[in-house]
C-alpha positions in Angstrom: 196.0 106.3 55.4 199.1 105.5 57.3 202.3 107.1 56.1 206.0 106.1 56.6 209.4 107.1 55.3 212.0 104.7 54.1 215.5 106.1 54.0 217.9 104.0 52.0 221.7 104.6 51.8 225.1 103.7 53.0 226.6 104.6 56.3 227.3 108.3 56.6 224.9 109.3 53.9 222.8 111.5 56.1 219.9 109.3 57.4 220.4 110.4 60.9 220.7 114.1 59.9 217.5 114.0 57.8 215.7 112.2 60.6 216.7 114.8 63.2 215.6 117.6 60.8 212.2 116.0 60.1 211.5 115.4 63.8 212.4 119.0 64.6 210.0 120.3 61.9 207.1 118.0 62.9 206.9 116.0 66.2 204.7 113.4 64.5 207.9 112.2 62.6 210.2 109.8 64.5 212.9 107.3 64.0 211.6 103.7 63.8 213.9 101.6 66.0 214.5 98.3 64.3 214.8 95.2 66.5 218.3 93.8 66.9 219.2 90.4 68.1 222.9 90.1 68.8 225.9 91.9 70.4 227.6 95.1 69.6 226.1 98.6 69.2 222.6 98.9 70.5 222.0 102.7 70.2 219.0 103.2 67.9 217.8 99.6 68.1 215.4 97.7 70.2 217.3 94.7 71.6 215.6 91.3 71.7 216.3 87.7 72.3 216.4 84.9 69.7 213.3 83.5 71.4 211.4 86.8 70.8 212.5 86.8 67.2 211.4 83.2 66.7 208.0 84.1 68.2 207.5 87.0 65.8 208.6 84.8 62.9 206.2 82.1 63.9 203.3 84.6 63.9 204.3 86.0 60.5 205.1 89.4 62.0 208.6 89.9 60.5 208.3 92.2 57.5 212.0 92.3 56.8 215.1 90.6 58.4 218.7 90.9 57.5 221.7 89.1 59.2 224.9 91.1 59.3 227.9 91.4 61.7 226.8 88.4 63.7 223.5 90.1 64.5 219.9 90.0 63.1 218.1 93.3 62.3 214.3 93.2 61.9 211.4 95.5 60.8 208.3 93.9 62.5 204.6 94.5 62.0 203.6 95.0 65.7 206.2 97.8 66.3 205.5 99.4 62.9 201.8 99.4 63.8 202.6 101.1 67.1 205.0 103.6 65.4 202.2 104.6 62.9 199.4 104.9 65.5 197.8 108.2 66.2 199.0 109.7 62.9 202.7 109.3 63.6 205.1 108.9 60.7 208.0 106.5 61.3 211.3 107.0 59.6 212.9 103.6 58.8 216.6 103.5 58.1 217.6 100.6 55.7 220.9 99.7 53.9 219.5 97.0 51.7 217.5 97.3 48.5 215.5 94.2 49.4 214.5 95.8 52.7 213.0 98.9 51.1 211.1 96.8 48.6 209.9 94.2 51.1 208.7 96.7 53.7 206.9 98.8 51.1 205.3 95.8 49.5 204.3 94.0 52.7 203.0 96.8 54.9 200.0 98.8 53.5 200.9 102.5 53.9 201.9 105.5 51.8 205.6 105.1 51.8 207.9 107.9 50.9 211.3 106.5 49.8 214.5 108.4 49.6 217.8 107.2 48.2 220.7 108.9 49.9 224.3 108.9 48.6 227.5 109.5 50.4 230.0 111.9 48.7 232.8 110.1 46.8 235.3 111.8 49.1 233.9 110.2 52.3 236.2 107.7 54.0 235.2 104.1 54.1 233.2 103.2 57.2 234.6 101.1 60.0 233.1 97.9 61.2 230.6 98.3 64.1 232.8 96.7 66.7 236.3 95.3 67.1 235.0 91.7 66.9 234.2 92.2 63.2 237.5 91.3 61.4 236.7 92.7 58.0 234.4 95.5 57.1 231.5 94.3 54.9 229.3 97.0 53.4 225.7 96.8 54.6 224.6 99.1 51.8 224.1 97.6 48.4 225.1 99.9 45.6 223.6 99.6 42.1 219.9 100.0 42.8 218.3 101.1 39.6 216.8 104.7 39.8 213.4 103.3 38.6 213.2 101.2 41.8 213.9 104.0 44.2 214.9 107.7 43.9 214.9 110.8 46.1 211.5 111.8 44.5 209.8 108.4 44.4 206.7 107.7 46.5 204.6 104.5 46.6 201.0 105.2 47.7 199.5 101.9 48.8 195.8 101.1 48.7 194.8 104.0 46.4 
């Protein structure tokens, strides 16, 4: 059975640090680069055009989409299939409760989910680029522990 990891948390909560540690422990683990349509930061994303996104949507291949900071971020079936091929384990970074729930529900795999929290003393994060006038948190606090916790796993198909 395919396996993936969904890391959910606000910016600066340790998603990158955990991903680096896991990939150093086992080379079959790796960051899943979400698709991004829009301007701004591209590191860690696969850039795509609106037309490419529309094609994926028309084929029903978009598992989760969120629009933020004048950009669109996507978890898509074809690239998740590729990321899980040959026994590899993708690590998907998400900042929305709906994304964790939707990816886990719509893609048959054993999903390990981890809720990460940022220490209360951490400073607020800055917007991703100077063109964003007001920071808007991408992370959605208030997810009930029964929905996702650091020790929750959701085996699919068993």
